[in-house]
C-alpha positions as protocol buffer text, in pm:
chain_id: "A"
residue {
  index: 1
  type: UNK
  ca { x: -11738 y: 1607 z: -12489 }
}
residue {
  index: 2
  type: UNK
  ca { x: -12006 y: 1436 z: -12293 }
}
residue {
  index: 3
  type: UNK
  ca { x: -11795 y: 1122 z: -12207 }
}
residue {
  index: 4
  type: UNK
  ca { x: -11539 y: 1355 z: -12040 }
}
residue {
  index: 5
  type: UNK
  ca { x: -11790 y: 1507 z: -11816 }
}
residue {
  index: 6
  type: UNK
  ca { x: -11922 y: 1182 z: -11699 }
}
residue {
  index: 7
  type: UNK
  ca { x: -11565 y: 1051 z: -11651 }
}
residue {
  index: 8
  type: UNK
  ca { x: -11477 y: 1366 z: -11453 }
}
residue {
  index: 9
  type: UNK
  ca { x: -11788 y: 1314 z: -11235 }
}
residue {
  index: 10
  type: UNK
  ca { x: -11730 y: 956 z: -11163 }
}
residue {
  index: 11
  type: UNK
  ca { x: -11344 y: 1030 z: -11082 }
}
residue {
  index: 12
  type: UNK
  ca { x: -11469 y: 1297 z: -10828 }
}
residue {
  index: 13
  type: UNK
  ca { x: -11707 y: 1021 z: -10668 }
}
residue {
  index: 14
  type: UNK
  ca { x: -11440 y: 771 z: -10642 }
}
residue {
  index: 15
  type: UNK
  ca { x: -11174 y: 1019 z: -10494 }
}
residue {
  index: 16
  type: UNK
  ca { x: -11435 y: 1134 z: -10242 }
}
residue {
  index: 17
  type: UNK
  ca { x: -11517 y: 782 z: -10142 }
}
residue {
  index: 18
  type: UNK
  ca { x: -11153 y: 677 z: -10124 }
}
residue {
  index: 19
  type: UNK
  ca { x: -11083 y: 973 z: -9899 }
}
residue {
  index: 20
  type: UNK
  ca { x: -11356 y: 861 z: -9669 }
}
residue {
  index: 21
  type: UNK
  ca { x: -11244 y: 512 z: -9653 }
}
residue {
  index: 22
  type: UNK
  ca { x: -10897 y: 607 z: -9585 }
}
residue {
  index: 23
  type: UNK
  ca { x: -11016 y: 858 z: -9279 }
}
residue {
  index: 24
  type: UNK
  ca { x: -11216 y: 548 z: -9147 }
}
residue {
  index: 25
  type: UNK
  ca { x: -10929 y: 323 z: -9169 }
}
residue {
  index: 26
  type: UNK
  ca { x: -10689 y: 567 z: -9015 }
}
residue {
  index: 27
  type: UNK
  ca { x: -10935 y: 610 z: -8736 }
}
residue {
  index: 28
  type: UNK
  ca { x: -10954 y: 246 z: -8667 }
}
residue {
  index: 29
  type: UNK
  ca { x: -10586 y: 202 z: -8674 }
}
residue {
  index: 30
  type: UNK
  ca { x: -10544 y: 476 z: -8436 }
}
residue {
  index: 31
  type: UNK
  ca { x: -10814 y: 342 z: -8216 }
}
residue {
  index: 32
  type: UNK
  ca { x: -10646 y: -25 z: -8228 }
}
residue {
  index: 33
  type: UNK
  ca { x: -10306 y: 110 z: -8138 }
}
residue {
  index: 34
  type: UNK
  ca { x: -10443 y: 332 z: -7867 }
}
residue {
  index: 35
  type: UNK
  ca { x: -10582 y: 6 z: -7702 }
}
residue {
  index: 36
  type: UNK
  ca { x: -10247 y: -158 z: -7770 }
}
residue {
  index: 37
  type: UNK
  ca { x: -10013 y: 93 z: -7662 }
}
residue {
  index: 38
  type: UNK
  ca { x: -10032 y: 283 z: -7334 }
}
residue {
  index: 39
  type: UNK
  ca { x: -10197 y: 626 z: -7375 }
}
residue {
  index: 40
  type: UNK
  ca { x: -9970 y: 933 z: -7353 }
}
């Protein structure tokens, strides 16, 4: 039972950090393409 709780907590932390990384990456990509492509 204890192991399941620990695994769940770790999984939540991994998912949260993954979401944060994806948002940062998305912002960087949009910033890059905004520079390359003409602004709408």
